[in-house]
N, C-alpha and C positions, 0 to 999 in steps of 0.2 A: 790537467793541471791548470790552476787559475792563472790568468795573465796579470801582469803588473801594469796598472793604469799610468799613463803619462798625461798630466794635465796640460792642455794647450795654453800657451802664453800669448797674450794679446800683442799684436804688432801694431804700433801706432806711428803716425807721421813724425812724432817727436823723438822716436827711437826708444829702444828698450834693450836691456842687457839680455843676451841669449844665455839661458841656463841649460846645460846638457847634463843628463844623468846616465849612469851606467845602465846598459841594457840588462835585463833579468837573466843572469847566468843559470839560475836554478830551474828556470822553465824552458831554457833553450831546447829545441828550436822554436817554441811557441811562447815567446817572452812577454810582449807588450801589446797594449791596445790604447786607443784614445777616442773619446767621444767626438763625433764629427757632425758638422753642419755643412760640409762640402767646401769649406774655405781654409783648410789647414794644409800646411806643408811640413814635411819631416826633414829635420837636419840630422845627418848621420856623420859622426866623426870616427875614423878608423885610425887609431894610434899603433896598430899592430904592424909587424913586418910583412904580413901577408894580406892579400885581398880577402874581403868577406862580403857575403851577400845577405841582403834583407829582402824577404819575400812578403809582398802585400797581397794576400789572397782575395780573389773576387768572391762575392757571396754567390753560392751555387744557385740560389733562388733567382738571381738577377740574370741568369743566362737566357738570352732571347730564343724563343722557339725550341728550348731544350738543347741548344748548341753548346758545345764545350767552349769555355772561356778560360784563357790562360791568365794566371796570376802575374802581377808585375814583379819583376826581379830587379833590384837595384844593387849593382856590383860596385863596391867602394874599394878602390885600390889602396894599397898600403900607404899610410901616412896622409891620406886625403880626407876632405870633408865634402859631402855631397848634400844637395837639397833636392827633394822629390815631392811631387804633388802639384796642385791639389788633386784629391781623389774624388771622383764622382760617385753617384748613388750606387753604382755596381760594386763598389768596395765596402759599402755599409753593411755590416753583418746584422743578424737578427737582434742583437742587443744594442744597436745604434752606434757601434764603434767600428773603427778601422783596426785591423790586426796587423802586427809587425812580427814576422817570424825570422829569427836569426839563425844563420848557420854556425855562428860562434859568438860568444859573449866576450872573448878575449880582447881587451883594450878597445872595446866599442862603447861609444856614448851616443845618446840621441836626445832630441828635444822636438817639440811640436810648436809651430807658430800658427796662430789663427790670424788670417788676413782680415783687415777691416772690410766692412760691407760697403 
């Protein structure tokens, strides 16, 4: 199933409004992606009454010497907002994106901030 792209928002020293969008419930658990240059952080807000997990998979081709590499799991407790990243080249998939896999889309929103260089 196709992923729903999240457009990274530029973070500036002057500040910017953070815009969060609902995660893609129709594609759960493989809901979203964002193009990466290695300077992005993901903001995840969980408005649900239960904890939820976002898995950021490692690109299998990035495994050194064929060793298994574990994907990053971000557990967001009920009612909390978490920030994760930035994600190095090992998280960049073949299409140049980082993937966000959700265990649930219930009451979850996310946004991506691109840090200045």
